N, CA, C and O atoms as CSV, one atom per row, in Angstrom:
chain,resi,resn,atom,element,x,y,z
A,1,MET,N,N,-1.559,-18.649,6.811
A,1,MET,CA,C,-2.209,-18.191,5.588
A,1,MET,C,C,-1.325,-18.565,4.402
A,1,MET,O,O,-0.123,-18.298,4.421
A,2,THR,N,N,-1.900,-19.175,3.377
A,2,THR,CA,C,-1.127,-19.572,2.203
A,2,THR,C,C,-0.826,-18.364,1.335
A,2,THR,O,O,-1.420,-17.298,1.492
A,3,THR,N,N,0.121,-18.557,0.405
A,3,THR,CA,C,0.467,-17.474,-0.522
A,3,THR,C,C,-0.756,-17.050,-1.319
A,3,THR,O,O,-0.967,-15.855,-1.530
A,4,LYS,N,N,-1.572,-18.015,-1.770
A,4,LYS,CA,C,-2.772,-17.703,-2.550
A,4,LYS,C,C,-3.751,-16.877,-1.720
A,4,LYS,O,O,-4.319,-15.909,-2.225
A,5,GLN,N,N,-3.957,-17.244,-0.456
A,5,GLN,CA,C,-4.866,-16.477,0.395
A,5,GLN,C,C,-4.337,-15.068,0.625
A,5,GLN,O,O,-5.108,-14.108,0.661
A,6,THR,N,N,-3.020,-14.946,0.782
A,6,THR,CA,C,-2.417,-13.619,0.954
A,6,THR,C,C,-2.651,-12.780,-0.298
A,6,THR,O,O,-3.014,-11.608,-0.205
A,7,GLY,N,N,-2.442,-13.386,-1.475
A,7,GLY,CA,C,-2.677,-12.678,-2.728
A,7,GLY,C,C,-4.117,-12.240,-2.854
A,7,GLY,O,O,-4.397,-11.120,-3.281
A,8,ASP,N,N,-5.042,-13.129,-2.479
A,8,ASP,CA,C,-6.461,-12.781,-2.545
A,8,ASP,C,C,-6.779,-11.585,-1.659
A,8,ASP,O,O,-7.576,-10.729,-2.042
A,9,LYS,N,N,-6.170,-11.514,-0.481
A,9,LYS,CA,C,-6.397,-10.397,0.433
A,9,LYS,C,C,-6.042,-9.076,-0.241
A,9,LYS,O,O,-6.795,-8.106,-0.149
A,10,TRP,N,N,-4.913,-9.039,-0.910
A,10,TRP,CA,C,-4.478,-7.805,-1.568
A,10,TRP,C,C,-5.297,-7.518,-2.818
A,10,TRP,O,O,-5.501,-6.356,-3.168
A,11,GLU,N,N,-5.768,-8.559,-3.493
A,11,GLU,CA,C,-6.644,-8.341,-4.635
A,11,GLU,C,C,-7.969,-7.731,-4.190
A,11,GLU,O,O,-8.554,-6.927,-4.917
A,12,VAL,N,N,-8.445,-8.101,-3.015
A,12,VAL,CA,C,-9.672,-7.495,-2.478
A,12,VAL,C,C,-9.451,-5.999,-2.235
A,12,VAL,O,O,-10.337,-5.191,-2.512
A,13,ILE,N,N,-8.293,-5.633,-1.725
A,13,ILE,CA,C,-7.980,-4.205,-1.541
A,13,ILE,C,C,-7.950,-3.505,-2.895
A,13,ILE,O,O,-8.455,-2.390,-3.024
A,14,ALA,N,N,-7.365,-4.145,-3.906
A,14,ALA,CA,C,-7.330,-3.562,-5.256
A,14,ALA,C,C,-8.743,-3.413,-5.810
A,14,ALA,O,O,-9.060,-2.395,-6.425
A,15,ILE,N,N,-9.588,-4.408,-5.601
A,15,ILE,CA,C,-10.977,-4.340,-6.076
A,15,ILE,C,C,-11.709,-3.175,-5.413
A,15,ILE,O,O,-12.410,-2.421,-6.087
A,16,LYS,N,N,-11.554,-3.026,-4.119
A,16,LYS,CA,C,-12.207,-1.902,-3.422
A,16,LYS,C,C,-11.722,-0.567,-3.965
A,16,LYS,O,O,-12.513,0.359,-4.148
A,17,TYR,N,N,-10.417,-0.468,-4.223
A,17,TYR,CA,C,-9.862,0.756,-4.802
A,17,TYR,C,C,-10.498,1.024,-6.176
A,17,TYR,O,O,-10.901,2.150,-6.468
A,18,LEU,N,N,-10.583,-0.009,-7.008
A,18,LEU,CA,C,-11.138,0.167,-8.359
A,18,LEU,C,C,-12.613,0.535,-8.308
A,18,LEU,O,O,-13.052,1.429,-9.032
A,19,GLN,N,N,-13.374,-0.137,-7.470
A,19,GLN,CA,C,-14.800,0.180,-7.363
A,19,GLN,C,C,-15.015,1.613,-6.881
A,19,GLN,O,O,-15.929,2.296,-7.342
A,20,LYS,N,N,-14.183,2.059,-5.962
A,20,LYS,CA,C,-14.262,3.440,-5.478
A,20,LYS,C,C,-14.000,4.436,-6.611
A,20,LYS,O,O,-14.475,5.571,-6.575
A,21,ASN,N,N,-13.238,3.993,-7.615
A,21,ASN,CA,C,-12.907,4.841,-8.757
A,21,ASN,C,C,-13.724,4.488,-9.999
A,21,ASN,O,O,-13.297,4.748,-11.124
A,22,TRP,N,N,-14.893,3.899,-9.791
A,22,TRP,CA,C,-15.902,3.668,-10.821
A,22,TRP,C,C,-15.541,2.611,-11.858
A,22,TRP,O,O,-16.004,2.677,-12.997
A,23,TYR,N,N,-14.721,1.643,-11.477
A,23,TYR,CA,C,-14.462,0.502,-12.350
A,23,TYR,C,C,-15.477,-0.589,-12.018
A,23,TYR,O,O,-15.807,-0.808,-10.852
A,24,ASN,N,N,-15.965,-1.266,-13.049
A,24,ASN,CA,C,-16.876,-2.392,-12.873
A,24,ASN,C,C,-16.055,-3.679,-13.011
A,24,ASN,O,O,-15.531,-3.959,-14.089
A,25,ILE,N,N,-15.937,-4.454,-11.950
A,25,ILE,CA,C,-15.132,-5.670,-11.962
A,25,ILE,C,C,-15.874,-6.757,-12.745
A,25,ILE,O,O,-17.017,-7.091,-12.434
A,26,LEU,N,N,-15.205,-7.301,-13.765
A,26,LEU,CA,C,-15.789,-8.356,-14.591
A,26,LEU,C,C,-15.346,-9.744,-14.156
A,26,LEU,O,O,-16.133,-10.690,-14.191
A,27,ASP,N,N,-14.098,-9.868,-13.750
A,27,ASP,CA,C,-13.559,-11.190,-13.432
A,27,ASP,C,C,-12.315,-11.037,-12.563
A,27,ASP,O,O,-11.673,-9.987,-12.548
A,28,SER,N,N,-11.992,-12.097,-11.848
A,28,SER,CA,C,-10.745,-12.127,-11.086
A,28,SER,C,C,-10.100,-13.496,-11.257
A,28,SER,O,O,-10.782,-14.507,-11.428
A,29,ASN,N,N,-8.785,-13.506,-11.208
A,29,ASN,CA,C,-8.013,-14.742,-11.336
A,29,ASN,C,C,-8.396,-15.544,-12.588
A,29,ASN,O,O,-8.599,-16.757,-12.526
A,30,PHE,N,N,-8.491,-14.839,-13.724
A,30,PHE,CA,C,-8.800,-15.492,-14.999
A,30,PHE,C,C,-7.587,-16.290,-15.453
A,30,PHE,O,O,-6.497,-15.740,-15.611
A,31,LYS,N,N,-7.780,-17.582,-15.659
A,31,LYS,CA,C,-6.671,-18.457,-15.998
A,31,LYS,C,C,-6.682,-18.827,-17.482
A,31,LYS,O,O,-7.734,-19.051,-18.081
A,32,PHE,N,N,-5.483,-18.883,-18.050
A,32,PHE,CA,C,-5.269,-19.363,-19.410
A,32,PHE,C,C,-4.119,-20.361,-19.329
A,32,PHE,O,O,-2.973,-19.987,-19.080
A,33,GLY,N,N,-4.435,-21.608,-19.537
A,33,GLY,CA,C,-3.404,-22.622,-19.380
A,33,GLY,C,C,-3.168,-22.904,-17.907
A,33,GLY,O,O,-3.948,-22.509,-17.040
A,34,ARG,N,N,-2.086,-23.587,-17.655
A,34,ARG,CA,C,-1.820,-24.037,-16.290
A,34,ARG,C,C,-1.201,-22.949,-15.409
A,34,ARG,O,O,-1.474,-22.893,-14.210
A,35,PHE,N,N,-0.374,-22.092,-15.994
A,35,PHE,CA,C,0.397,-21.153,-15.177
A,35,PHE,C,C,0.090,-19.682,-15.475
A,35,PHE,O,O,0.659,-18.807,-14.823
A,36,TRP,N,N,-0.765,-19.387,-16.409
A,36,TRP,CA,C,-0.981,-18.006,-16.825
A,36,TRP,C,C,-2.292,-17.503,-16.255
A,36,TRP,O,O,-3.329,-18.157,-16.371
A,37,GLU,N,N,-2.235,-16.331,-15.638
A,37,GLU,CA,C,-3.409,-15.806,-14.951
A,37,GLU,C,C,-3.401,-14.279,-14.977
A,37,GLU,O,O,-2.352,-13.644,-14.872
A,38,LEU,N,N,-4.592,-13.711,-15.119
A,38,LEU,CA,C,-4.786,-12.275,-14.956
A,38,LEU,C,C,-5.471,-12.059,-13.623
A,38,LEU,O,O,-6.478,-12.703,-13.329
A,39,ASP,N,N,-4.934,-11.155,-12.813
A,39,ASP,CA,C,-5.481,-10.953,-11.475
A,39,ASP,C,C,-6.892,-10.386,-11.512
A,39,ASP,O,O,-7.790,-10.907,-10.851
A,40,LEU,N,N,-7.092,-9.325,-12.279
A,40,LEU,CA,C,-8.408,-8.681,-12.345
A,40,LEU,C,C,-8.695,-8.222,-13.766
A,40,LEU,O,O,-7.790,-7.867,-14.522
A,41,ILE,N,N,-9.984,-8.239,-14.111
A,41,ILE,CA,C,-10.448,-7.673,-15.376
A,41,ILE,C,C,-11.615,-6.767,-15.019
A,41,ILE,O,O,-12.521,-7.161,-14.285
A,42,ALA,N,N,-11.581,-5.543,-15.550
A,42,ALA,CA,C,-12.624,-4.571,-15.217
A,42,ALA,C,C,-13.033,-3.797,-16.461
A,42,ALA,O,O,-12.372,-3.847,-17.498
A,43,LYS,N,N,-14.121,-3.094,-16.327
A,43,LYS,CA,C,-14.647,-2.254,-17.394
A,43,LYS,C,C,-14.789,-0.842,-16.849
A,43,LYS,O,O,-15.263,-0.639,-15.731
A,44,LYS,N,N,-14.376,0.121,-17.642
A,44,LYS,CA,C,-14.616,1.528,-17.314
A,44,LYS,C,C,-14.783,2.269,-18.627
A,44,LYS,O,O,-13.953,2.171,-19.532
A,45,ASP,N,N,-15.865,3.005,-18.708
A,45,ASP,CA,C,-16.230,3.677,-19.953
A,45,ASP,C,C,-16.312,2.617,-21.043
A,45,ASP,O,O,-17.031,1.630,-20.881
A,46,ASP,N,N,-15.599,2.794,-22.142
A,46,ASP,CA,C,-15.651,1.822,-23.234
A,46,ASP,C,C,-14.456,0.881,-23.241
A,46,ASP,O,O,-14.254,0.148,-24.209
A,47,LEU,N,N,-13.661,0.891,-22.176
A,47,LEU,CA,C,-12.451,0.075,-22.133
A,47,LEU,C,C,-12.618,-1.156,-21.254
A,47,LEU,O,O,-13.282,-1.120,-20.219
A,48,THR,N,N,-11.999,-2.239,-21.693
A,48,THR,CA,C,-11.806,-3.407,-20.840
A,48,THR,C,C,-10.361,-3.321,-20.366
A,48,THR,O,O,-9.439,-3.235,-21.178
A,49,ILE,N,N,-10.168,-3.345,-19.058
A,49,ILE,CA,C,-8.837,-3.150,-18.487
A,49,ILE,C,C,-8.435,-4.421,-17.748
A,49,ILE,O,O,-9.195,-4.975,-16.954
A,50,PHE,N,N,-7.215,-4.861,-18.038
A,50,PHE,CA,C,-6.641,-6.043,-17.421
A,50,PHE,C,C,-5.623,-5.581,-16.385
A,50,PHE,O,O,-4.810,-4.696,-16.655
A,51,PHE,N,N,-5.672,-6.186,-15.196
A,51,PHE,CA,C,-4.826,-5.736,-14.094
A,51,PHE,C,C,-3.923,-6.838,-13.581
A,51,PHE,O,O,-4.334,-7.988,-13.426
A,52,GLU,N,N,-2.693,-6.462,-13.322
A,52,GLU,CA,C,-1.770,-7.272,-12.541
A,52,GLU,C,C,-1.659,-6.568,-11.194
A,52,GLU,O,O,-1.419,-5.362,-11.142
A,53,VAL,N,N,-1.832,-7.312,-10.106
A,53,VAL,CA,C,-1.755,-6.748,-8.759
A,53,VAL,C,C,-0.517,-7.323,-8.080
A,53,VAL,O,O,-0.347,-8.539,-8.002
A,54,LYS,N,N,0.347,-6.433,-7.588
A,54,LYS,CA,C,1.566,-6.851,-6.894
A,54,LYS,C,C,1.624,-6.169,-5.537
A,54,LYS,O,O,1.261,-5.001,-5.399
A,55,TYR,N,N,2.078,-6.903,-4.547
A,55,TYR,CA,C,2.172,-6.338,-3.199
A,55,TYR,C,C,3.495,-6.758,-2.563
A,55,TYR,O,O,4.107,-7.755,-2.945
A,56,ARG,N,N,3.907,-5.977,-1.597
A,56,ARG,CA,C,5.093,-6.284,-0.794
A,56,ARG,C,C,4.878,-5.728,0.604
A,56,ARG,O,O,4.149,-4.756,0.806
A,57,ASN,N,N,5.526,-6.363,1.553
A,57,ASN,CA,C,5.590,-5.821,2.912
A,57,ASN,C,C,6.734,-4.828,2.966
A,57,ASN,O,O,7.675,-4.923,2.178
A,58,ASN,N,N,6.666,-3.885,3.875
A,58,ASN,CA,C,7.719,-2.874,3.964
A,58,ASN,C,C,9.065,-3.464,4.376
A,58,ASN,O,O,10.098,-2.815,4.214
A,59,ASP,N,N,9.065,-4.678,4.903
A,59,ASP,CA,C,10.332,-5.270,5.320
A,59,ASP,C,C,10.976,-6.140,4.242
A,59,ASP,O,O,12.017,-6.751,4.481
A,60,SER,N,N,10.363,-6.200,3.056
A,60,SER,CA,C,10.972,-6.972,1.972
A,60,SER,C,C,12.034,-6.120,1.281
A,60,SER,O,O,12.072,-4.899,1.433
A,61,TYR,N,N,12.877,-6.779,0.535
A,61,TYR,CA,C,13.978,-6.076,-0.109
A,61,TYR,C,C,13.559,-5.380,-1.392
A,61,TYR,O,O,14.242,-4.460,-1.842
A,62,TRP,N,N,12.473,-5.789,-1.977
A,62,TRP,CA,C,12.034,-5.236,-3.251
A,62,TRP,C,C,10.760,-4.439,-3.059
A,62,TRP,O,O,9.976,-4.689,-2.143
A,63,ILE,N,N,10.573,-3.474,-3.943
A,63,ILE,CA,C,9.281,-2.802,-4.011
A,63,ILE,C,C,8.425,-3.588,-5.005
A,63,ILE,O,O,8.973,-4.307,-5.841
A,64,PRO,N,N,7.108,-3.473,-4.936
A,64,PRO,CA,C,6.256,-4.300,-5.800
A,64,PRO,C,C,6.508,-4.080,-7.291
A,64,PRO,O,O,6.378,-5.012,-8.085
A,65,GLU,N,N,6.865,-2.866,-7.671
A,65,GLU,CA,C,7.104,-2.574,-9.086
A,65,GLU,C,C,8.238,-3.418,-9.665
A,65,GLU,O,O,8.249,-3.708,-10.862
A,66,GLU,N,N,9.179,-3.806,-8.830
A,66,GLU,CA,C,10.322,-4.587,-9.314
A,66,GLU,C,C,9.945,-6.022,-9.670
A,66,GLU,O,O,10.731,-6.727,-10.303
A,67,SER,N,N,8.772,-6.455,-9.277
A,67,SER,CA,C,8.359,-7.814,-9.602
A,67,SER,C,C,7.649,-7.917,-10.952
A,67,SER,O,O,7.275,-9.010,-11.377
A,68,ILE,N,N,7.466,-6.786,-11.622
A,68,ILE,CA,C,6.874,-6.797,-12.961
A,68,ILE,C,C,8.024,-6.983,-13.957
A,68,ILE,O,O,8.571,-6.017,-14.488
A,69,ILE,N,N,8.370,-8.239,-14.193
A,69,ILE,CA,C,9.520,-8.564,-15.024
A,69,ILE,C,C,9.061,-8.928,-16.439
A,69,ILE,O,O,7.891,-9.254,-16.640
A,70,PRO,N,N,9.973,-8.877,-17.426
A,70,PRO,CA,C,9.587,-9.160,-18.817
A,70,PRO,C,C,8.859,-10.491,-19.006
A,70,PRO,O,O,7.895,-10.553,-19.769
A,71,ASN,N,N,9.292,-11.543,-18.338
A,71,ASN,CA,C,8.625,-12.841,-18.482
A,71,ASN,C,C,7.168,-12.758,-18.023
A,71,ASN,O,O,6.285,-13.326,-18.664
A,72,LYS,N,N,6.915,-12.057,-16.924
A,72,LYS,CA,C,5.547,-11.890,-16.418
A,72,LYS,C,C,4.712,-11.088,-17.413
A,72,LYS,O,O,3.548,-11.411,-17.649
A,73,LEU,N,N,5.299,-10.049,-17.993
A,73,LEU,CA,C,4.574,-9.236,-18.973
A,73,LEU,C,C,4.214,-10.048,-20.214
A,73,LEU,O,O,3.123,-9.889,-20.761
A,74,ARG,N,N,5.120,-10.917,-20.663
A,74,ARG,CA,C,4.832,-11.781,-21.824
A,74,ARG,C,C,3.651,-12.701,-21.517
A,74,ARG,O,O,2.771,-12.888,-22.357
A,75,LYS,N,N,3.634,-13.272,-20.321
A,75,LYS,CA,C,2.520,-14.143,-19.942
A,75,LYS,C,C,1.207,-13.365,-19.865
A,75,LYS,O,O,0.163,-13.862,-20.286
A,76,CYS,N,N,1.262,-12.164,-19.337
A,76,CYS,CA,C,0.060,-11.316,-19.280
A,76,CYS,C,C,-0.440,-11.019,-20.684
A,76,CYS,O,O,-1.639,-11.092,-20.953
A,77,LYS,N,N,0.474,-10.687,-21.567
A,77,LYS,CA,C,0.091,-10.340,-22.942
A,77,LYS,C,C,-0.598,-11.517,-23.632
A,77,LYS,O,O,-1.633,-11.339,-24.274
A,78,LYS,N,N,-0.033,-12.710,-23.505
A,78,LYS,CA,C,-0.640,-13.894,-24.126
A,78,LYS,C,C,-2.024,-14.170,-23.542
A,78,LYS,O,O,-2.951,-14.519,-24.273
A,79,THR,N,N,-2.160,-14.016,-22.247
A,79,THR,CA,C,-3.442,-14.269,-21.596
A,79,THR,C,C,-4.472,-13.229,-22.019
A,79,THR,O,O,-5.634,-13.564,-22.250
A,80,ILE,N,N,-4.059,-11.983,-22.122
A,80,ILE,CA,C,-4.955,-10.920,-22.588
A,80,ILE,C,C,-5.404,-11.200,-24.016
A,80,ILE,O,O,-6.589,-11.089,-24.330
A,81,GLU,N,N,-4.462,-11.563,-24.878
A,81,GLU,CA,C,-4.807,-11.863,-26.272
A,81,GLU,C,C,-5.843,-12.985,-26.342
A,81,GLU,O,O,-6.808,-12.900,-27.100
A,82,TYR,N,N,-5.638,-14.026,-25.553
A,82,TYR,CA,C,-6.590,-15.134,-25.521
A,82,TYR,C,C,-7.973,-14.642,-25.076
A,82,TYR,O,O,-8.982,-14.972,-25.699
A,83,TYR,N,N,-8.014,-13.856,-24.000
A,83,TYR,CA,C,-9.281,-13.350,-23.468
A,83,TYR,C,C,-9.991,-12.480,-24.510
A,83,TYR,O,O,-11.202,-12.597,-24.695
A,84,VAL,N,N,-9.252,-11.622,-25.178
A,84,VAL,CA,C,-9.843,-10.717,-26.168
A,84,VAL,C,C,-10.458,-11.503,-27.323
A,84,VAL,O,O,-11.584,-11.228,-27.738
A,85,VAL,N,N,-9.716,-12.479,-27.837
A,85,VAL,CA,C,-10.226,-13.285,-28.953
A,85,VAL,C,C,-11.420,-14.122,-28.498
A,85,VAL,O,O,-12.442,-14.172,-29.182
A,86,LYS,N,N,-11.289,-14.774,-27.351
A,86,LYS,CA,C,-12.366,-15.634,-26.829
A,86,LYS,C,C,-13.659,-14.849,-26.637
A,86,LYS,O,O,-14.745,-15.362,-26.903
A,87,ASN,N,N,-13.542,-13.604,-26.173
A,87,ASN,CA,C,-14.728,-12.786,-25.878
A,87,ASN,C,C,-15.063,-11.793,-26.976
A,87,ASN,O,O,-15.925,-10.932,-26.801
A,88,ARG,N,N,-14.382,-11.913,-28.110
A,88,ARG,CA,C,-14.648,-11.066,-29.288
A,88,ARG,C,C,-14.630,-9.574,-28.959
A,88,ARG,O,O,-15.527,-8.818,-29.330
A,89,LEU,N,N,-13.579,-9.188,-28.254
A,89,LEU,CA,C,-13.396,-7.779,-27.910
A,89,LEU,C,C,-12.562,-7.096,-28.984
A,89,LEU,O,O,-11.893,-7.755,-29.780
A,90,ASP,N,N,-12.607,-5.793,-28.998
A,90,ASP,CA,C,-11.817,-4.978,-29.917
A,90,ASP,C,C,-10.474,-4.676,-29.256
A,90,ASP,O,O,-10.433,-4.133,-28.152
A,91,PHE,N,N,-9.381,-5.023,-29.924
A,91,PHE,CA,C,-8.049,-4.764,-29.374
A,91,PHE,C,C,-7.804,-3.270,-29.152
A,91,PHE,O,O,-6.933,-2.892,-28.369
A,92,GLU,N,N,-8.565,-2.428,-29.837
A,92,GLU,CA,C,-8.428,-0.980,-29.665
A,92,GLU,C,C,-9.114,-0.489,-28.389
A,92,GLU,O,O,-8.924,0.656,-27.978
A,93,GLN,N,N,-9.905,-1.352,-27.768
A,93,GLN,CA,C,-10.677,-0.954,-26.588
A,93,GLN,C,C,-10.215,-1.682,-25.319
A,93,GLN,O,O,-11.012,-1.942,-24.418
A,94,ILE,N,N,-8.916,-2.007,-25.261
A,94,ILE,CA,C,-8.385,-2.669,-24.074
A,94,ILE,C,C,-7.185,-1.899,-23.539
A,94,ILE,O,O,-6.595,-1.067,-24.229
A,95,ARG,N,N,-6.844,-2.197,-22.297
A,95,ARG,CA,C,-5.693,-1.554,-21.663
A,95,ARG,C,C,-5.145,-2.508,-20.595
A,95,ARG,O,O,-5.875,-3.319,-20.025
A,96,PHE,N,N,-3.849,-2.386,-20.347
A,96,PHE,CA,C,-3.211,-3.174,-19.289
A,96,PHE,C,C,-2.699,-2.212,-18.230
A,96,PHE,O,O,-1.941,-1.289,-18.526
A,97,ASP,N,N,-3.123,-2.438,-16.990
A,97,ASP,CA,C,-2.723,-1.607,-15.857
A,97,ASP,C,C,-2.076,-2.484,-14.780
A,97,ASP,O,O,-2.303,-3.693,-14.717
A,98,VAL,N,N,-1.278,-1.849,-13.949
A,98,VAL,CA,C,-0.669,-2.525,-12.815
A,98,VAL,C,C,-1.058,-1.769,-11.549
A,98,VAL,O,O,-0.994,-0.541,-11.496
A,99,ILE,N,N,-1.458,-2.518,-10.544
A,99,ILE,CA,C,-1.725,-1.936,-9.224
A,99,ILE,C,C,-0.701,-2.526,-8.275
A,99,ILE,O,O,-0.555,-3.744,-8.168
A,100,THR,N,N,0.008,-1.637,-7.584
A,100,THR,CA,C,0.958,-2.098,-6.576
A,100,THR,C,C,0.456,-1.671,-5.202
A,100,THR,O,O,-0.141,-0.608,-5.033
A,101,ILE,N,N,0.719,-2.529,-4.237
A,101,ILE,CA,C,0.310,-2.262,-2.866
A,101,ILE,C,C,1.519,-2.508,-1.973
A,101,ILE,O,O,2.090,-3.598,-1.960
A,102,MET,N,N,1.893,-1.482,-1.234
A,102,MET,CA,C,2.995,-1.598,-0.276
A,102,MET,C,C,2.391,-1.548,1.116
A,102,MET,O,O,1.740,-0.572,1.485
A,103,LYS,N,N,2.610,-2.605,1.885
A,103,LYS,CA,C,2.053,-2.689,3.237
A,103,LYS,C,C,3.058,-2.132,4.238
A,103,LYS,O,O,4.240,-2.477,4.224
A,104,TRP,N,N,2.565,-1.282,5.082
A,104,TRP,CA,C,3.335,-0.771,6.205
A,104,TRP,C,C,2.780,-1.412,7.460
A,104,TRP,O,O,1.905,-2.272,7.363
A,105,ASP,N,N,3.244,-1.035,8.611
A,105,ASP,CA,C,2.818,-1.680,9.864
A,105,ASP,C,C,1.299,-1.738,10.013
A,105,ASP,O,O,0.733,-2.813,10.214
A,106,THR,N,N,0.648,-0.598,9.914
A,106,THR,CA,C,-0.800,-0.564,10.141
A,106,THR,C,C,-1.570,-0.001,8.957
A,106,THR,O,O,-2.770,0.249,9.063
A,107,SER,N,N,-0.899,0.203,7.835
A,107,SER,CA,C,-1.574,0.772,6.675
A,107,SER,C,C,-0.942,0.215,5.394
A,107,SER,O,O,-0.058,-0.640,5.436
A,108,TYR,N,N,-1.413,0.717,4.282
A,108,TYR,CA,C,-0.857,0.321,2.995
A,108,TYR,C,C,-1.027,1.467,2.010
A,108,TYR,O,O,-1.863,2.350,2.198
A,109,LYS,N,N,-0.209,1.436,0.943
A,109,LYS,CA,C,-0.286,2.456,-0.093
A,109,LYS,C,C,-0.548,1.777,-1.433
A,109,LYS,O,O,0.157,0.844,-1.818
A,110,VAL,N,N,-1.569,2.256,-2.137
A,110,VAL,CA,C,-1.943,1.722,-3.445
A,110,VAL,C,C,-1.467,2.679,-4.526
A,110,VAL,O,O,-1.704,3.884,-4.446
A,111,LYS,N,N,-0.790,2.138,-5.544
A,111,LYS,CA,C,-0.414,2.915,-6.718
A,111,LYS,C,C,-1.027,2.253,-7.932
A,111,LYS,O,O,-1.036,1.026,-8.040
A,112,HIS,N,N,-1.541,3.062,-8.847
A,112,HIS,CA,C,-2.207,2.569,-10.049
A,112,HIS,C,C,-1.450,3.099,-11.273
A,112,HIS,O,O,-1.435,4.301,-11.541
A,113,TYR,N,N,-0.830,2.182,-12.001
A,113,TYR,CA,C,-0.105,2.527,-13.231
A,113,TYR,C,C,-0.995,2.177,-14.409
A,113,TYR,O,O,-1.314,1.010,-14.635
A,114,LYS,N,N,-1.395,3.195,-15.159
A,114,LYS,CA,C,-2.318,2.993,-16.269
A,114,LYS,C,C,-1.564,2.845,-17.599
A,114,LYS,O,O,-0.517,3.450,-17.828
A,115,ASN,N,N,-2.155,2.009,-18.459
A,115,ASN,CA,C,-1.690,1.817,-19.829
A,115,ASN,C,C,-0.217,1.394,-19.883
A,115,ASN,O,O,0.591,2.001,-20.587
A,116,VAL,N,N,0.109,0.364,-19.141
A,116,VAL,CA,C,1.466,-0.183,-19.122
A,116,VAL,C,C,1.713,-0.920,-20.433
A,116,VAL,O,O,0.879,-1.714,-20.867
A,117,GLN,N,N,2.831,-0.666,-21.052
A,117,GLN,CA,C,3.157,-1.310,-22.319
A,117,GLN,C,C,3.631,-2.736,-22.083
A,117,GLN,O,O,4.481,-2.995,-21.230
A,118,ILE,N,N,3.057,-3.663,-22.863
A,118,ILE,CA,C,3.465,-5.068,-22.765
A,118,ILE,C,C,3.875,-5.606,-24.120
A,118,ILE,O,O,4.249,-6.773,-24.233
C-alpha cells in the first residue's frame, strides 16, 4: 500500500467521524499549487471548516499532533486563503481544525481539535 493510499484510508475514517457528528463533507484533497493540499473541507451550521488529518501507528516515535509543524500550518493557511477567495466565502465564517488518529493493534483513537490557530 502506498503512502497516499494509507493516507486515504485514514481520511475515510475521519470522514465517517465527521459525518457521524453532522458535518457535510464538501471536498477532499483540495490542491493549491503543486505541494499544498487540504485534506478535508466540510460545512457545519454556517461555518466552512478546513481539516488537516494526521495519523500514526502506536509503534512510531511521534504522536500525530507532533507532525503539525509551523511550515505545515503556513501551507494550510495559504491554501485556505486561496479557497476562501476563489469561492467568495466570508473569512468570518471559516475555521481550521485538526483530526488526529492513533492506530493501535486492532483499534484506533480519533481526536478532534477545533479552531486551531494558524
